[in-house]
N, C-alpha and C positions, 0 to 999 in steps of 0.2 A: 174520839176524833169525829169530825164531821164526815158525812158520806162525799159531800163534794170534794174535801181535801183528799180523800182516799181515792176517788175517781180521778183527780187530777194528778196525784201521784203515780197512779197505775199508768196513766197516758205518758207521763213523764219518763217513767222507766222503759215503756215500750217504745218511745222515741229514741232513747239511747241504746236500744237493742239489749236491754237487760233482761235476762230470763226470769219474768216475775213469778212465774208458777213455782220456781224453786226458793222463793223467799216467803216462808209461811207467815211471817209477822209484818204486817204493813208498816207499822211504827218503826220497827228495826230497819226495814228496807229504806225508809225516808231518811233515817239517821245515817245509814251507810252512804246514801246518795249524798248527804250533807258533807261526810267525812271526805268524799272524793273532791268536792269543791263547793264551798258555801256559796259562791257567786252563782252557781248553777240553779240555786233554789229561786234566783230572781226571775227565772223563766216560768215559774209556777206562781200564777196570780193567787195570792192569799188574801183572805178577808179577816182572818185572825192572826194575832200575833203567833209566831211559831218559836217556841223555846228549843234551843239544841243544847244538850248536855255533852260537854267534852270530857 
């Protein structure tokens, strides 16, 4: 994963008051966020396609 994507994801979770420190795996955290609402991912500007496995 790109560093920029990770930084944007961290900011996203901070913005939504998620306790980021308790999520050890960044990619898992992004998928959990996606599970809450895929539409919320639209708030994260992505430069690369993001594949979400359900």
